[in-house]
C-alpha positions in Angstrom: -11.2 -4.4 15.1 -12.0 -4.2 11.4 -12.7 -7.3 9.4 -13.2 -10.3 11.8 -10.2 -12.7 11.8 -12.3 -15.6 10.6 -13.6 -13.6 7.6 -10.1 -12.3 6.8 -8.8 -15.9 6.8 -11.6 -17.0 4.6 -10.9 -14.1 2.1 -7.3 -15.1 2.0 -8.1 -18.7 1.5 -10.4 -17.9 -1.4 -7.8 -15.7 -3.0 -4.7 -16.7 -5.0 -2.5 -19.3 -3.3 0.8 -17.8 -2.0 3.9 -19.4 -3.5 6.6 -20.7 -1.2 8.5 -17.4 -1.1 5.3 -15.5 -0.1 4.5 -18.1 2.5 7.9 -17.6 4.0 7.4 -13.8 4.0 4.0 -14.3 5.8 5.8 -16.4 8.5 8.5 -13.6 8.8 5.8 -11.0 9.3 4.0 -13.1 11.9 7.1 -14.0 13.9 8.6 -10.5 13.8 5.2 -8.7 14.1 6.0 -6.7 11.0 2.9 -4.9 9.6 2.5 -6.2 6.0 -0.7 -5.8 4.0 -1.4 -9.6 4.4 -2.5 -12.2 1.8 -6.1 -11.0 1.5 -5.0 -7.5 0.4 -2.1 -9.0 -1.5 -4.5 -10.9 -3.7 -6.2 -7.6 -4.5 -2.9 -5.9 -5.3 -2.2 -8.7 -7.8 -5.7 -8.5 -9.3 -5.6 -4.7 -9.6 -2.2 -4.7 -11.2 -3.6 -7.2 -13.8 -6.9 -5.3 -14.3 -5.2 -2.0 -15.1 -2.4 -3.6 -17.1 0.1 -2.1 -14.8 3.5 -1.5 -16.4 5.0 0.7 -13.7 4.2 0.8 -9.9 5.6 3.0 -7.2 5.6 2.1 -3.5 5.8 4.7 -0.7 7.3 2.3 1.9 8.1 -1.3 0.9 9.4 -3.0 4.0 10.9 -6.4 3.0 9.1 -6.4 -0.3 5.8 -8.2 0.6 3.4 -5.9 -1.3 5.9 -5.6 -4.2 6.0 -9.4 -4.6 2.2 -9.5 -4.9 2.1 -6.6 -7.4 4.7 -8.3 -9.6 2.6 -11.4 -10.0 0.0 -9.3 -11.8 2.1 -6.8 -13.7 3.2 -6.8 -17.3 6.2 -9.1 -18.1 8.3 -6.1 -18.9 7.0 -3.9 -16.1 8.9 -2.2 -13.4 8.2 -1.6 -9.7 10.0 1.0 -7.6 10.5 -0.1 -4.0 11.4 2.6 -1.4 12.5 2.0 2.2 14.4 3.9 4.8 15.7 0.7 6.5 18.7 -0.7 4.6 18.3 -4.2 6.1 14.6 -4.4 5.1 15.5 -3.3 1.6 18.2 -5.9 1.4 15.7 -8.5 2.5 13.3 -7.3 -0.2 16.0 -7.7 -2.8 16.6 -11.3 -1.6 13.0 -12.3 -1.7 12.3 -10.8 -5.1 15.5 -12.5 -6.5 14.2 -15.9 -5.2 10.9 -15.2 -7.0 12.6 -14.3 -10.2 11.6 -10.6 -10.1 14.7 -8.6 -9.5 15.1 -7.7 -13.2 11.7 -5.9 -12.9 12.4 -4.1 -9.6 14.2 -0.9 -8.6 15.4 -0.6 -5.0 15.7 2.9 -3.6 17.0 3.5 -0.1 15.7 6.7 1.5 12.6 8.9 1.9 9.9 7.8 -0.6 8.6 11.3 -1.1 12.0 12.7 -1.9 12.6 9.7 -4.2 9.4 10.1 -6.2 10.2 13.7 -6.9 13.1 12.5 -8.9 11.2 9.7 -10.8 9.8 10.3 -14.2 6.2 9.2 -14.6 3.7 7.8 -15.4 3.0 5.2 -12.8 -0.1 3.0 -13.3 -0.4 2.3 -9.6 1.1 3.9 -6.5 0.8 2.3 -3.0 1.0 4.6 -0.1 2.1 2.8 3.1 4.6 5.2 4.7 4.2 7.4 7.7 0.5 7.9 8.2 0.8 11.7 8.9 2.4 12.1 5.5 -0.2 10.3 3.3 -1.5 13.6 1.9 2.0 14.7 1.1 2.6 11.4 -0.7 -0.6 11.7 -2.7 0.3 15.2 -3.8 3.8 14.0 -4.8 2.4 11.3 -7.1 -0.9 12.5 -8.4 0.4 14.2 -11.5 2.3 11.0 -12.4 -0.9 8.9 -12.4 -2.6 8.5 -15.8 -6.3 8.4 -16.4 -7.4 4.9 -15.3 -4.4 4.7 -12.9 -4.8 4.0 -9.2 -3.4 5.3 -5.9 -3.9 2.8 -3.1 -3.5 3.6 0.6 -3.2 1.0 3.4 -4.5 1.3 6.9 -7.6 3.2 5.8 -9.8 1.5 8.5 -7.4 0.6 11.3 -3.8 0.3 12.1 -2.0 1.1 15.3 -5.2 2.9 16.1 -8.5 1.1 16.9 -11.3 0.4 14.4 -13.8 3.3 14.3 -11.3 6.0 15.2 -11.0 7.1 11.6 -14.7 7.3 11.2 -15.1 9.4 14.4 -12.3 11.7 13.3 -13.8 12.3 10.0 -17.1 13.2 11.7 -15.4 15.6 14.1 -11.7 16.3 13.5 -11.4 18.3 16.7 -12.2 15.2 18.8 -9.4 14.5 21.3 -8.0 11.0 21.8 -5.8 9.8 24.6 -3.9 7.6 22.2 -0.2 7.5 21.3 -1.2 6.9 17.7 -3.6 9.8 17.4 -1.4 11.6 14.9 -1.4 8.6 12.6 -5.1 8.3 12.8 -5.6 12.0 12.1 -3.2 11.6 9.1 -5.4 8.9 7.6 -8.6 10.8 8.3 -7.0 13.9 6.6 -6.0 11.7 3.6 -9.4 10.2 3.1 -11.0 13.7 3.2 -8.3 15.0 0.8 -8.7 12.3 -1.9 -12.5 12.3 -1.7 -12.4 15.9 -2.7 -9.5 15.7 -5.2 -10.4 16.8 -8.7 -10.2 14.1 -11.4 -10.0 11.3 -8.8 -12.7 9.0 -7.3 -12.2 7.0 -4.2 -13.7 3.7 -2.9 -12.8 1.6 0.2 -12.0 -2.1 0.2 -12.8 -3.4 3.7 -10.0 -6.1 3.7 -6.9 -6.3 5.8 -6.7 -3.0 7.6 -8.6 -1.2 4.9 -7.4 -0.3 1.4 -8.5 3.0 0.0 -8.6 2.8 -3.8 -8.4 6.1 -5.6 -8.7 6.1 -9.4 -7.9 8.9 -11.8 -11.0 9.5 -13.8 -10.1 12.7 -15.7 
C-alpha cells in the first residue's frame, strides 16, 4: 500500500473540514467503492487552487463531482471549472451535488471523452486534473499542455498506486520491460510512462505529493 491508513486519516483530519455535501459524497464513495481522490487530496486541491489564484480548471474525468467540489472551494469567485465524464448518471449526480453547494453557476458539465472535449476548449486553464484512463495520461497531458500558462499546474492522480499495488510504478520506471501477471498492468505502465514523460517535458517541473494514491504536481515554469 502507499500512505498507511492511519496517517492518511490523520492528514485528512488536519486538513479543511468537509462540509455536509462533501461528507455525503465521501459516504457515497465508500458505500459504492467509487475511486475518488479522498479528503486528504481534496484539501490539497482546494489549497492549490487558492495558491495559484485559479480562475479556470479543467478535469479529465470528474465522476460525480468530488474533486470539482474541492477545487471550487479554493477558486476565484468568478471562476469556472469544466467537468468531463463519459457516464451520464455520474455527471447528473455531479450537477446535483454542485447545485447543493451553490457552485453550478461556476461549473460547466460536458458529457463525453475528455480529450476530445479539451480540444474544443479555449485556454488558458490555471489547473488541469488528469484522472481518466491511466493508459491515456500522456495523451491528456499533450492535449492540455499548451493551454497551461506559466505558473499553472497539471495534476495527475494515482501516481503511486491505484488498481495496481504500491511499488509497481517504481519498478516499472526502473525497468519498463518488466512483466507483471496483473490485470491492471496496462494502467500501471500508463502511469509510469506519464511520470517519465512529464519529468522530461520542456518548460515543466514535476514533484510528487505522497497523499491519497499519489498526486503528481507538474508546474509550468517557462
